[in-house]
N, C-alpha and C positions, 0 to 999 in steps of 0.2 A: 584782748590780752588780760592775763591774770598774774598775779605774783603769788607764789607758794613760799610761805614763811616757814623756816625749819630752825628750831632751837637746838643748839649744839652745847652740850655741857661736857667738858673734858675733866678727867680726875685732877685734882690739885696737884701741881708738880713743883713749882718753885717755893722758896721759903716764905715768900709773902702770901702766896695762895694757901699754902698749908697752915700758916698761922692765922690767916684772915685779917691781919693787921697791916694796912698799907698807908697808914697815916703819915709816917715819916721814914720812908724807905732810904736806904743808903744807895749810893751809885752802884755798888756791886749787886745789890738786890734788884734794882731797876734794870740793870743790864742782863741779869738772869731772866727776868720775866720777858724782856724783849726778845731774848735768845729763844726762849721756849715758844714764844708766839711765832717767831720766824720759822722754827722748825715745823710748827703745825702748818703754816701757810705753805711752806715748801712741800709738805706731805700731801695736801689736798689739792694744791694748784693743778696737777695733771688731770686729776679726776674731775674737777669742776670745768676746767678748760675743755676737756673732751666732750662735755655735754653740748657745747656750741658747734663741734665738728661732726655730730651725728647726722646721718642722713635724714631727709624729711620723712615724717611719719603722719599718720592720720590725726594724731593729737599728741600733746606733750613736747611739741617742738620748743626747745629752749632758745630764747633770743637775747638773754641777759643774765649774768650771774653776779651777785654782790655778796661778799662775806664781810659781815660787820663784827666788830669786838668791843667789849666794854673798855672804858678808859679809866678804870679804877684799878690801881696796882694789885690789890689782893684778890681781884675777881677777873683777871685776864684770861681765865680759862672758860669764860662764857662768850658764845658767839651766836650770831643771828645770820642765817643764810637766807637770801632773797633771790628766788629763781623765777624769772619772767618767762611764761609760757604762752602759746597761743590758746590752748584750752586743755584742760584735763591735767593728769598726773605727769610730771616730768620724768618718772621713772628712774629715780636716783637710788643707788644702792646705798643706804644710810650707813651700813656697817663699814663702808670704805672711807667714811667721814671721821670715824672716832676709834681711838685705840681701846684696848680692853679696859673696862671700868668706866668708860665714857658713854654718853647717851645722846642720841639724835631723835628729836620729836617733831613731826610735822604739826605745826600749829593750825595751818589751814591755807586756803586758797582765797585771795582777795583781789578784787578789781578796783581800779582807781575811780574814785567818784568825783574828787576834785582835788586840786593841789594849789598851793600858795607858794610863791607868787603865782598869779594866773598866767596861763600859757600866753604866748605872743599873739595868737589870734583868737579872737572871740568866736567860738563855734556856734553859740547861740545866736549871735548876730548874723553870721554868715548862712545859718540855716533859715532864718526868717527872712533875710533879703533875698535868698534864692527862691522862696516861695511867693514873693511879691511880683506882680506882673505890671 
């Protein structure tokens, strides 16, 4: 399994994003940013959800999709999309993810080398134990 990382940059839309100053936002400003974010999520959810419903292919079969967003008020137009595939390119139409003036860039495909906390089973121990007679 590999994870394809895609950076999504939307054009600034809300007052905080266009000003770049989110240090002391008002309730109205934060509500505006949250509404803009929700509108984007609503727009791309069907596109991303459809990746999981595609019929099996030789490669690029999607098993998981994660959309991450920054938690800085003046930068809420920046996203990271993580798409887990069996192997190869997941075949995503990047133009379907961004409005005019936005940009989606494939950062690359990465395989999990190790994670913390450690997984519940120790793969190395089981591999060694299986080879002992």
